[in-house]
N, C-alpha and C positions, 0 to 999 in steps of 0.2 A: 504494500500500500504506500510505496514511496513516491510514485509518480503524482504530480500535483493534481491533475484532474481526478484521479481516483481518490486521493486524500480529501479533496474538496467534496466530492460526492459522498464519501463516507461520513464526513462531518455533518453535511446537510441532512443526510438520511437519519443519522443518529438524533439530530435535533428534532426532526419531524416526528420520529417515534416517541421521543420524550414529550412532545406537545400532545400527541394522541393519548399517551398515558395520563397526562394531566387532565385532558378532557374527559377521561373515563373514570375520574376519581369518585369518591363516595358521594360528592355533592351533585353529580350529574343527574339530569332528569332521565326518564325512560326514553324520551325522544332522542336525547343526546347519545345514550348508549346504543340505541338502534342505529343511529347515524354512524357511530364509531364502528359498529359491527360491519355495516355495508362498506364503509370506507376501507376497512382493513382487508376485506375480501377483494375489493377492486384493486387495491394496491398489490395484494398478493398475486393476483392474476397478471398484473403488469410486470411484476418481478419474475413470474414464471415465464413470460414471453421473453424477457431479457435473458434468462437462464437458457431457454431453448435456442434462442438465436446464437448465443455464445457457444453452446454445445455444437451447433451446426457448423460454425466456423472452425472450431477445434477439430471436428471430424474431417472436414474438408482439407485441413492442413496436415492431418495425420499426426497430431501432436502426441497423443497417447501411445501410438505405435512406436514413434521415435524414442520414447522413454521406456520401452521394454514391455509394454502391455499388449497382449493379443486381444483382450476384451476391454472395451470402453467402460462397461458396467463395473468391472473389477477396479479399474482406475478410479472411477467415481466413488466406489465404496471406500477406497483408501483416502481419497482427497477430501470427501465431504461426509462420509459415514452413511451413505444411502444403502438401503437394502437393494438387492438386485431388481426387484419389481419396481422400485421407485426410479432407479436409473433407466430401466427399459421404458417406463412410461414417458420419460422426458426425451429419450432417444427416438421413440416413435413419433412424438410431436415434432422433433427436429427434422425428421425425414419427411413429414407430411405437410407442415405449414410454413416451412422456410423456403425461400427461393433456392433453385438448384442451378448447377452449372453443368452443361453438356460436355461430352468428350472433347469437343473442339473449343471449349471455353466459352461457349455461347450461353448467356444468362437465360434461364428458364423459370417460368412461374412455379409457385408451390403446387404440389400434387393436389392438395385440398385447398384450392384458391379461395372459395367462399368461407370455409372454416378459418382460414388464415386471417381473413378480414375481421370476423367477429372475435377471434382470439386476440388480435392486435388491439381491438377496441376495449378489451377487458370484459366482454359480455359472456364469455364461456371459459371453462377450465380445462385442465389437462385430461381429466377423466372423460370429458365429452369428446375430446379429440381422439382418444384411444378407442372409444365406442364407434365413432364415425369411421375411423380407419378399419376397424374390424368388420363392420357391416358392409362396407364397400369393397372388401377383399373376399367376400363369400363367392362361391361359384355362381349363384344367381346374379349377383352384381356384375360379375365379369362377363356375363352373357348380354348385358345391356349395350346398346350402341353408345358411342362416346358422348353424343348429345344428351341422351337419356340419363347416362351416368352422371354427367355434370349437373343436370337438373335435379337429380336425386340428392347429390352432394349439397347443392344450394338449399334445398328444403331441409335437409338434416342440420345444416349450419344454423338456419333460422330457428328451428325447433330446439337446438342446443341452448338457446338463450332463455328458454322457459321450462324445459324439461330437466328432470334429474337424469343422471347417466343411465339408470335402470329403465326409466320411462323411455328415454331416447333409444335404447337398445331394442325394446319391444316395438316401438313405433317404427323405427328404421327397418327392422326385419320385415315387418308387414308391408311397408312401402316397397321395398325391393322385390318381395315376392309378388306383389300386385303388378309391378312394372315388367316383371319377367314373364311375358305372355306365353312364350313357347315352352318354358321349363326345360329341364335337362333332356338331352337326346336319349332315346332308348338305348339301353346297354344290354346286349345279350350275354355279356360275360359277368359272372358273379363277382362280387367284390372280393378283394384279397383277404384271406383270413387274418384275424388279429389275434396274436398270442402275446400277452404281456402280463407282467407281474410287478407290482410296486411295493417296495418295502419302505415304510414311513415310520421313522423313529419318533416316539412321543417327546415333546419338548417339556422339560421341567419335571418329568416323572419317568418311572421305569416302564419298559416295554415298548410296544409299537403296534402298527397296523399293517396287515397284508391285504392288498387289493389286486385281484387277478381276473383275467378274461382269457379263455382258450377257445377259439373257434375251431381249432384242429381237434377233431373228435378223438384221434388216437392219443394225442398228448393229454387231453383231459381225462380220457379213460385210464391211462397209465397212472395219473395222479389219484383219481377217484378210487381205483382198485386198491392201491396200497393203503390209502387213508381209511377206506371202508374196512379193510381187513384188520387194521389196528384199532378201529373205533368201535368194535363190537362191545356191547355191555359186558362188563367183567363178571357180573352175577345177576341173579334175579332181582335183587334189591338195589340195583344200580341207581344212584342219585344224580349222576351227571346228565346234563342235557345232551342231545345229539351234537349240538354245536360245540360244547365243551369237549366231548369225546373226540371229535374230529380235529379240534385244535391241538389237543395233547397228542393225538396220533401223528399229526404232521411233525411236531417237534420230536417225537420218539424216532420217527423214520430218519429225520435229518441227523439226529444224534448218532444213530447207528451208522449212517454213511460216513460221518466224520471219524468214527472209531475204526471202521472196518473196510471201507471202500477205497478205491484208487482215486483220490481226489487231487486235482491239479494244484500245484503250488499257488499261493495267493499272497502277493506282496513280498515274494522272496522266500516263502516258507509254507509248509503244509498248514491248511486251515485247522484251527482248533479253538476251543474256548479258553480265554484268559480270564482268570478271576483275580482281581486286584484287591488286596487287603491292607488297610493302614495298620501301622504297628500297634496303636492303641486299641484297634478293633481286634487284632489278633490276641493281644493280652487280655481282652475282655471276652474271651471264649468265642471269637469270630462271629460277632453279632451283625456285621455289615460288610459288604463288598460290592465291587462294580464289575460289570461286563463291558466289553468293547462296544457292543451295539445296544444291548438291552437296558442299560442304566443300572440302578442300584438293586442288588439282590436282597430279598427278605432273609432273615436268619434261617427260616425253615428250608428255603431253597438252597441256601449256601451249604447247610449241613447235609442235604441230600446229595449235592454235587460232590462233597468231600467224602461220601461213603465209598464211592467206587470211581476213582479218577486217577489219571496220570498227573500227579501234582507238579506244577512248576511255580513255586511260591515267589511272589514279587511283593516284598514288604517295603512299605513307604514310611518315611518319618513324617513329622508334622508339616514339613514344607513341601511334601509331595516328591521327595527325592528318594530313589530306590536305595535301600540299604543292603539288600541281598537278592541276588537273581539266581533262581534255580534253573538248571538246564536239563531238558529231556534228551538231548543228544550231547556228544562230546565236543561239538564245534562251538567255538567261542562266539562267532558272529550272531548266531541265533539267540544266545543268551543276552548279548548286548542289545540286539534289536528289541527283545522283550523289555529290557530296562528302559530304552528310549520310548517305546510305546506306552509303558506304564507312566512315564513322566509327561509325555506330550499329548497323549490321548488322540492320536491322529495328526493331521497337518497342524503344525504349531503356529503357522502365521495367522494373526488375528483376522477374523472375517471370513476364513475359508470353511472350516468345519468338515472337510472330507475325512472319512474314517481311516483307521489304521491300514486296512486291506488295500487302500488305494495309494499308499504312501511309500516313499523310499527314503533312504538315509543320506543326508548331506553333511559333508565334512566342512565345518566352519573355517578351519585353516586347512587348506588342501593338503593331500598326501604328498604331492610333489614339493610343497614348501615345508615339509617336515611335520605336518599335522598328524596327530595320533588318532587311531581308530579307538576312541575312548568316549565314555559318557560325556565328559566335559567338552568334547570337541565335535559332537554330533547332534543333529537335530532332524526331526521327522518332517518331511514335506511331501505334498502331492506333486505330481509331475508339472502342473501349471505353475505352482508357486516356486518349485525348484528352478524352473526356467527363468521366472521373473527375477529371482535372486541373482542368477548368473548374468542377466542381460539388462539390469537396471541399477539404480543407485541405492537400492535397499541393502541394509546390512543386518546381520544377525550375530548375537553373542549370547553366551551363557552367563547369567548373573544370579547370584544366590541360588545356584543349582537349577535354574529354570531359564528357558530361552526367551529372549526379548528381541524385538525387531525395531530397527531405527529407520524411519522413513526418509526419503530424499527431501532436500530443502524446499523443493517446489510443492511438496505436499504439506509439510510442516516446517516453517522457517526455523523453529527452535529445535527441530529434530528430536522431539521427545520420544523416548522408547515406548513401544507398545507391547503388551502381552496378551495372549489369548486367555479369556476368562476360564478358569478351571473351577467348576462348581464344587468338586470334591474338596477343594481347599477353602472355599468360602465358609464352610462350617467351622 
């Protein structure tokens, strides 16, 4: 903020906000407060337009790519602290409502020209732009003639000034379907089968959710057959519901595969369950522990796992630093990886969150420069963050036994170190 125009703008903006705060003090009337509310929203929308325009310029210049980022959303997460969906929302707006440049450097109008006008006037917001872009990218909208498409966009832009995003989505979908007189062409070929499974870890609590769809009859039958075989009632007085029996059956089958089947290596080693226990919990008769994916174990589940397991104990002190690493094989790298995984819990770079199985080990001081393959010189990173560390000005170090990352000066002029939040240490 050293340039004079920016410094002046910052000072004036701060003064204006202070004046608004004074106008909204306890002595303000209801009408005053309503006016402050609408003024704040209008100002926020104008600032959003400035943000989007600036993003468009940075995208066109390739600024983030030059500084080591493959993903603009990741760069914005580090620079501003946006979640990915927040960054994507603004990037979509930048692509849709900002003027473009052709391959021959010819200036081109915005893709959503009418929407760009109402957005520039502060009459609509980012969510409305996202909805309009989504509606006009549907197959039905793509079948419209260019003139009809432009007319639909103009109508959507006008309705965006009075409708909520949800209302605009419903109204816009109906409009496009009404304009699409011919509808899709007949297709004699059946749609491609969809086979997908989503593993979603719960945030803030143990466990997770599985969501799957299998159009392939053979794949579904293979899964259903083995689950059905394991989910039969154990006795006549079975108290578990069919859903509970099927859930436990799937977990039993996966546990058997991990123990006995030829499973490919994952993240550099054979997949298995890691149970992480803090020293004080171990001394307290193992009342709590953590899994890589499933969160915190209950005492009952922990004791059941300990009854019949190949134990690889990873004991942590109060600062989350491994004190002792057990090895199920004689090779040292596997034990060291367990220690790093126990400390970092996946990719250690703040804002990433990829699990242990997606990660590899990075030498902070490279092997060629005399760096040791030791806990104090290693950090766990996913492939994307590993590449970023090698091709940008980010730095990493171990401090107080835990990794911390130092951002480039263009992200934080003070270069204040950042650490990944570790909930198991918050307690």
